[in-house]
C-alpha positions in Angstrom: 35.4 -121.0 -133.9 37.3 -123.8 -132.6 39.8 -121.1 -130.9 36.8 -119.3 -129.7 35.1 -122.4 -128.3 38.8 -123.2 -126.7 39.2 -119.8 -125.0 35.7 -119.9 -123.5 36.7 -123.5 -121.8 39.9 -122.0 -120.8 38.1 -119.2 -119.0 35.5 -121.4 -117.3 38.4 -123.9 -116.2 40.0 -120.7 -114.5 36.4 -120.0 -113.1 36.1 -123.4 -111.7 39.7 -123.3 -110.1 38.7 -119.8 -108.3 35.8 -121.9 -107.2 37.8 -125.1 -106.0 40.4 -123.1 -104.1 37.4 -121.3 -102.3 35.7 -124.6 -101.3 39.1 -126.1 -99.9 39.9 -123.0 -98.0 36.1 -122.4 -96.6 37.6 -123.0 -93.1 40.6 -121.2 -93.6 41.2 -118.5 -91.1 41.4 -115.1 -92.6 41.0 -116.6 -96.3 39.6 -114.3 -99.0 37.7 -115.7 -101.6 39.0 -115.2 -105.5 36.7 -114.5 -108.2 36.6 -114.6 -112.1 35.5 -111.8 -114.4 35.2 -112.1 -117.9 36.0 -109.7 -120.6 35.4 -110.1 -124.6 38.2 -110.3 -127.3 36.8 -108.9 -130.9 38.3 -109.6 -134.1 37.7 -107.2 -137.1 34.9 -108.4 -139.1 33.5 -107.5 -142.5 30.1 -107.3 -144.2 30.3 -110.7 -145.4 31.8 -112.6 -142.7 32.3 -112.4 -139.0 35.3 -113.5 -137.6 34.5 -114.6 -134.1 37.0 -113.8 -131.0 37.3 -115.1 -127.7 37.2 -114.4 -123.7 39.5 -113.7 -121.1 39.2 -114.5 -117.7 40.9 -112.0 -114.6 41.3 -113.6 -111.2 40.2 -111.1 -108.7 40.5 -111.5 -105.2 37.8 -110.0 -102.3 40.5 -109.0 -100.0 38.7 -105.9 -98.4 35.6 -107.9 -97.4 35.7 -109.2 -94.0 34.9 -112.6 -92.9 32.7 -112.9 -89.8 34.8 -113.3 -86.3 34.3 -116.6 -84.0 35.6 -116.3 -80.7 38.0 -118.8 -79.1 39.2 -119.6 -75.5 42.8 -118.3 -76.5 44.0 -114.9 -75.9 46.6 -115.2 -78.6 43.9 -115.7 -81.1 43.5 -112.3 -82.7 41.1 -110.9 -85.0 40.5 -107.3 -86.7 37.2 -105.4 -86.3 37.8 -103.4 -89.2 40.0 -102.4 -91.8 43.9 -103.3 -91.9 46.2 -106.0 -91.7 48.8 -107.8 -88.7 52.3 -107.2 -89.9 54.3 -110.8 -89.8 57.7 -112.1 -90.9 59.0 -115.3 -92.6 61.9 -117.2 -91.6 63.9 -114.8 -93.5 62.6 -111.8 -92.0 60.6 -110.7 -95.2 57.7 -108.7 -93.8 54.1 -109.9 -95.4 50.5 -108.5 -94.3 47.6 -110.9 -93.2 44.3 -111.4 -91.4 45.0 -114.7 -90.1 45.6 -114.3 -86.5 45.5 -118.0 -85.0 49.1 -117.2 -83.0 50.4 -119.5 -80.5 54.0 -119.3 -78.8 56.7 -121.3 -80.3 59.6 -122.7 -78.6 61.3 -119.1 -78.0 58.0 -117.4 -76.9 57.2 -115.7 -80.3 54.0 -115.4 -81.8 53.6 -117.5 -85.1 50.3 -118.3 -87.0 49.3 -122.1 -88.8 51.5 -121.1 -91.7 54.8 -120.5 -89.5 54.5 -116.6 -89.9 55.5 -114.7 -86.9 53.6 -111.6 -85.5 55.4 -108.1 -85.6 55.4 -105.0 -83.3 57.1 -102.3 -81.1 58.6 -102.9 -78.2 58.5 -100.6 -75.0 62.3 -101.0 -74.5 63.1 -97.3 -75.4 60.0 -96.3 -74.5 56.4 -95.6 -75.7 56.6 -96.7 -79.3 55.7 -94.7 -82.5 55.1 -96.2 -85.9 57.3 -95.8 -88.9 53.9 -94.9 -90.9 56.2 -95.5 -94.4 58.0 -98.8 -93.8 58.6 -101.8 -91.5 61.8 -100.1 -89.8 61.9 -100.9 -86.0 59.5 -103.9 -85.9 60.5 -106.9 -83.8 59.0 -110.3 -83.5 56.6 -110.2 -80.4 57.6 -112.4 -77.6 55.5 -113.3 -74.7 58.3 -115.8 -73.1 56.9 -116.2 -69.6 60.6 -117.3 -68.4 61.7 -114.0 -67.7 61.4 -112.9 -63.8 60.8 -109.1 -63.0 61.8 -107.3 -59.8 61.3 -103.5 -59.9 63.3 -101.2 -57.2 61.3 -98.4 -55.0 61.6 -95.0 -56.6 58.3 -93.5 -55.4 56.1 -93.3 -52.2 53.5 -91.3 -50.6 52.7 -90.7 -46.9 49.6 -88.8 -45.7 48.8 -89.1 -42.0 47.6 -86.4 -39.4 50.2 -85.6 -36.7 48.3 -84.9 -33.0 48.4 -80.9 -32.5 48.6 -81.6 -28.9 51.5 -83.5 -28.3 54.3 -82.7 -25.9 57.7 -81.3 -27.7 60.4 -83.6 -27.3 63.9 -82.5 -26.4 66.7 -81.6 -29.0 69.2 -84.3 -27.4 66.6 -87.0 -27.8 65.5 -86.7 -30.8 65.7 -89.7 -32.9 68.1 -88.4 -35.7 70.5 -88.6 -32.7 70.4 -91.9 -32.9 70.9 -92.2 -29.1 70.0 -94.8 -26.4 67.8 -92.0 -25.1 66.1 -91.3 -28.3 62.3 -90.3 -28.3 59.8 -90.3 -30.4 56.4 -88.9 -31.1 54.9 -91.1 -33.6 56.3 -94.3 -35.7 55.0 -96.1 -38.7 56.6 -98.4 -41.2 56.5 -98.9 -45.0 58.2 -101.6 -47.3 59.9 -101.0 -50.1 61.9 -102.9 -52.7 65.7 -103.1 -53.8 67.2 -103.6 -56.9 67.0 -107.4 -56.5 63.3 -107.3 -55.2 64.1 -108.1 -51.4 61.8 -106.3 -48.9 63.1 -103.4 -47.1 61.3 -102.4 -43.8 61.7 -98.5 -43.3 61.0 -97.1 -40.2 59.3 -93.8 -40.0 59.6 -91.8 -37.0 57.8 -88.6 -36.8 58.6 -86.3 -33.7 57.5 -82.7 -32.4 60.6 -80.5 -31.9 59.1 -77.3 -31.5 55.5 -75.6 -31.8 54.3 -76.5 -34.9 57.4 -78.0 -36.0 58.4 -82.1 -36.3 61.4 -84.1 -37.5 60.9 -86.5 -40.1 63.6 -89.5 -39.7 63.7 -92.7 -41.7 66.1 -95.8 -40.6 66.7 -99.1 -41.8 64.5 -101.7 -39.8 67.2 -104.2 -40.4 69.8 -101.9 -38.5 67.7 -101.6 -35.1 68.9 -102.7 -31.8 66.6 -105.8 -30.6 63.8 -104.7 -28.6 64.9 -101.0 -28.0 65.4 -99.8 -31.8 67.9 -97.3 -30.7 70.4 -96.8 -31.1 70.6 -98.2 -34.7 73.8 -99.5 -36.0 73.6 -97.3 -39.3 73.0 -93.7 -39.5 69.6 -92.5 -40.3 68.6 -92.9 -44.2 67.0 -89.6 -44.3 65.8 -86.7 -41.9 64.0 -83.6 -42.5 62.0 -81.0 -40.6 58.5 -79.9 -41.4 56.7 -77.1 -40.5 52.8 -76.5 -40.4 50.5 -73.4 -40.5 48.9 -73.1 -36.7 45.9 -71.6 -38.1 45.0 -74.2 -40.8 46.7 -77.2 -40.0 48.7 -77.5 -43.2 52.2 -77.5 -44.2 53.6 -74.1 -44.5 54.6 -72.7 -48.1 58.6 -72.9 -47.4 58.0 -76.1 -45.3 59.9 -79.3 -47.3 56.9 -81.4 -49.2 59.1 -84.7 -49.8 62.0 -86.7 -48.6 64.6 -88.7 -50.6 66.7 -91.5 -49.4 68.7 -94.3 -51.0 67.1 -97.5 -50.2 70.1 -100.1 -49.4 71.1 -101.8 -52.7 68.2 -100.2 -54.3 67.2 -96.7 -55.8 66.6 -93.6 -54.5 63.2 -93.2 -53.1 61.1 -90.4 -52.9 58.2 -90.1 -50.5 55.8 -87.6 -50.8 54.8 -85.8 -47.8 52.5 -82.8 -49.0 49.4 -83.8 -47.7 50.3 -83.9 -44.1 48.6 -82.3 -41.6 48.5 -81.2 -37.8 45.1 -81.0 -36.3 43.6 -81.7 -33.0 43.2 -85.4 -33.6 45.1 -88.8 -32.9 47.5 -89.8 -35.3 46.0 -91.3 -38.2 47.6 -92.9 -41.5 45.6 -92.1 -44.5 47.4 -93.0 -47.2 50.9 -95.0 -47.3 52.3 -96.6 -50.8 55.7 -97.3 -52.2 55.9 -98.5 -55.8 58.4 -101.4 -56.6 57.7 -105.1 -56.3 59.6 -108.3 -55.5 60.3 -110.8 -58.0 57.6 -112.0 -60.1 57.1 -114.5 -63.1 54.9 -113.8 -66.1 51.5 -115.4 -65.3 49.9 -114.6 -68.5 49.8 -112.0 -71.8 46.9 -109.7 -72.2 46.4 -108.0 -75.5 44.2 -104.8 -75.6 41.9 -103.7 -78.5 44.5 -101.1 -79.4 46.9 -103.6 -79.8 49.4 -103.0 -76.6 50.6 -106.3 -75.8 50.3 -106.6 -71.4 52.5 -109.1 -69.6 50.6 -109.8 -66.3 52.8 -110.8 -63.5 51.8 -113.2 -60.6 52.3 -110.3 -58.4 48.8 -108.7 -60.5 51.1 -105.9 -62.2 50.6 -105.4 -65.7 53.1 -104.1 -67.9 53.5 -102.9 -71.7 55.9 -105.1 -73.3 54.9 -104.6 -76.8 52.5 -102.9 -79.3 51.0 -104.5 -82.6 51.8 -103.0 -85.7 49.1 -102.7 -88.4 49.2 -101.9 -92.2 46.9 -100.9 -94.7 46.9 -99.8 -98.5 44.7 -97.8 -100.9 43.6 -100.7 -102.9 43.7 -104.0 -100.8 41.8 -105.9 -103.4 44.7 -105.4 -105.8 47.7 -106.9 -103.1 49.5 -110.1 -104.3 48.3 -113.0 -102.6 51.0 -115.7 -101.7 51.1 -118.9 -99.9 50.4 -118.8 -96.4 47.3 -116.6 -96.8 49.5 -113.6 -96.4 49.8 -110.5 -99.1 52.6 -108.5 -100.1 52.3 -104.9 -102.3 51.3 -105.2 -105.8 51.7 -102.6 -108.9 48.3 -101.1 -108.4 47.6 -101.7 -104.5 49.5 -98.4 -103.3 51.9 -97.7 -100.9 52.1 -99.6 -97.7 51.3 -97.5 -94.8 51.7 -98.5 -91.1 49.9 -97.5 -87.8 48.5 -98.7 -84.5 44.9 -100.4 -84.0 42.1 -98.0 -83.3 43.9 -94.7 -85.1 43.6 -93.7 -88.1 41.2 -95.9 -90.4 42.4 -99.1 -88.6 40.4 -101.3 -86.8 40.4 -102.4 -83.5 42.1 -105.9 -82.2 40.0 -108.4 -80.9 41.7 -111.2 -78.4 40.3 -114.3 -78.4 38.6 -114.5 -81.5 39.6 -115.3 -85.2 38.4 -114.2 -88.8 36.7 -116.6 -90.6 37.1 -117.2 -94.3 34.3 -114.9 -96.5 33.5 -117.7 -98.4 30.0 -118.4 -98.9 29.6 -122.2 -100.0 26.0 -122.0 -101.7 27.3 -119.1 -103.7 30.4 -121.6 -104.7 28.2 -124.3 -105.6 26.4 -122.2 -107.6 29.4 -120.8 -109.4 30.5 -124.6 -110.0 27.2 -125.3 -111.6 27.2 -122.5 -114.0 30.8 -122.9 -114.8 30.0 -126.4 -115.5 27.2 -125.9 -117.7 29.4 -122.9 -119.8 32.3 -125.3 -120.2 30.1 -127.9 -121.6 28.7 -125.4 -123.9 31.8 -124.3 -125.0 33.0 -127.7 -125.7 29.9 -128.6 -128.1 31.3 -124.9 -130.0 34.6 -126.9 -130.2 33.3 -130.1 -131.2 31.0 -128.2 -133.7 34.0 -126.5 -135.4 36.1 -129.9 -135.7 32.8 -131.7 -137.4 32.8 -128.4 -140.0 36.8 -129.0 -140.3 35.9 -132.9 -141.1 33.3 -131.4 -143.9 35.9 -129.3 -145.3 38.6 -132.4 -145.2 35.9 -134.3 -146.9 35.0 -131.8 -149.8 38.5 -132.7 -151.3 37.8 -136.3 -151.2 
């Protein structure tokens, strides 16, 4: 009887312990409440006597029950709308799972949460990442340091314009490709490109009618132009080609070149698309003229999309993907083993960890600027506390009664 009362008090003490933990962590981001389930211990009895057994307590965690989302003003505060866990690592590089997404950059620019765990993901240095579905290989710390400058050399461009069909033909000796002082041209325009260091390179495009339905396209570096007259340039043309138009449609013929490639000084090879050029009875009109690349620019901010892609937004407005957050899940989340710091690791009954990306398979979507609150219900915990307190008191009375009976037995000898 005394042993039964003691087991009841121990069981209720375990329940009160989970209640205390839950109330203490009611405002802990991503905390999952603990609960206590009881099961009976039965001892063999006979017709003449009953042997009281006891009760055991089993602590369980409501890890699969999501808490409500609370929105914040920080873009690096992250929540998961649905199933799954963030993958984080400790100072030794060991991986863990968590729903606590209160991440901020540390001194090195890595995103760490309030417990000091570093957010992990896949980088874009080797191309578009793919998840390692059955392990944590390939994961690296997500670093959003804004100290790096980014300069992109020009590689592709588009030039679309209408060349007036009624223009006069320029003599072969005076074409811009000759780079002579007497060089003449029909139309001229310029594009800005960027070299490997992000410096601007002005490119002069000359469109010259060399024959009926035939035009010469020649490109020079503006830096080599002669003062006031341009021609002759101090260096040869960067590129030159001849394009041909169909006299009935005004479109480029099938055999005509559709692009023009040139080596940008101190830069990459730039290929300019000319496939939409036309020769119509209309004035020279530029409809589209673009060149990629950019001058040096620092990271202004970081944006995190709902699919987990981390973008660096540079001062020039360009968005560049730098990481993709990894997600993880197990068949039985409630069987994960909780550890200090609001993290979890694989348990014997949780099943194998599988990884993926937010928004794919059964993984939820990332919500930037939000945190998942604790799933603790204070009213429920206070009710459980009162119930446990009453049950503990009742079990102590059973123990006390057993103690009194022992006194009676001892006094019988006296």
